[in-house]
C-alpha positions in Angstrom: 96.7 78.2 70.0 96.4 78.8 73.7 98.7 81.5 75.2 100.2 81.8 78.6 99.6 85.3 80.0 101.6 87.3 82.4 100.3 87.9 85.9 98.6 91.3 85.9 95.4 93.0 87.2 92.8 94.2 84.7 93.0 98.0 84.1 89.7 98.3 82.1 86.4 96.7 81.5 86.2 94.0 78.8 89.9 93.2 79.2 89.5 89.8 80.9 86.3 87.6 80.9 86.1 84.7 83.3 83.7 81.8 82.6 82.4 79.2 85.0 79.4 76.8 85.6 77.7 76.5 88.9 75.0 74.1 90.0 71.6 75.2 91.4 69.3 72.6 93.0 65.6 73.0 92.8 62.8 70.7 93.9 62.6 69.2 90.4 66.2 68.8 89.4 69.7 70.3 89.3 70.1 73.2 86.9 73.4 74.6 85.5 74.2 78.3 85.4 76.9 79.3 82.9 78.3 82.7 83.9 80.6 85.1 82.1 82.1 87.7 84.4 84.2 90.8 83.6 87.2 90.5 85.8 87.6 94.3 86.1 84.2 95.1 87.4 83.1 91.7 88.7 79.9 92.3 86.7 78.2 89.2 85.2 78.1 90.2 81.5 75.9 87.2 80.5 74.4 84.0 82.0 72.7 81.0 80.6 70.5 78.7 82.8 69.9 75.2 81.5 69.0 71.7 82.6 72.3 70.2 81.4 76.0 71.0 81.1 76.1 70.8 77.3 78.7 72.6 75.3 75.9 74.4 73.3 74.7 76.2 76.5 78.1 77.5 77.4 78.7 78.6 73.8 75.3 80.3 73.9 76.4 82.3 76.9 79.7 83.2 75.2 78.0 84.4 72.1 75.6 86.6 74.0 78.4 88.1 76.1 80.3 88.9 72.9 77.2 90.5 71.4 76.9 92.7 74.5 80.5 94.0 74.3 81.0 97.7 73.9 84.7 97.7 73.3 86.7 96.4 70.3 89.9 96.3 72.3 91.6 92.9 72.9 89.9 90.5 75.2 91.4 87.6 77.1 89.1 84.7 78.2 89.7 82.5 81.2 87.8 79.4 82.3 88.4 76.5 84.6 89.3 74.4 81.6 86.4 72.0 81.9 85.5 69.9 78.9 82.9 72.5 77.7 85.5 75.3 77.6 88.2 73.1 76.1 85.9 71.8 73.4 86.7 72.6 69.8 83.3 74.4 69.4 84.0 76.8 72.3 87.6 77.4 71.2 86.5 78.0 67.7 84.0 80.7 68.9 86.9 82.4 70.8 89.1 82.3 67.7 86.3 83.7 65.4 85.9 86.6 67.7 89.7 87.2 68.2 89.5 86.4 71.9 92.7 85.0 73.4 92.1 82.0 75.8 94.4 81.6 78.8 96.1 78.3 79.3 94.6 77.4 82.6 94.8 78.2 86.2 95.1 82.0 86.7 93.3 84.6 84.7 95.8 87.3 85.8 
């Protein structure tokens, strides 16, 4: 179940994670960089560089970001709601790790 969240600013690290994919052009091809950022510190907590935009690559980035966590406090996850982030595989990974997804546009 996706929850709406009240507008508020983060007050601690690992309270809100924000995920996105950006494109990087090289001479050979376009690469895709999946980023997971801590909204409090603006620190990139994990990234995954790949040659495609597959769900598996964004899930890989999420799993590694979760593995790096130091806190067991509640975590809210925000993404642009692209098909990778809305996929059942990604949402299942959030649920398994008790991470609350936002319902869309504004992570605060």
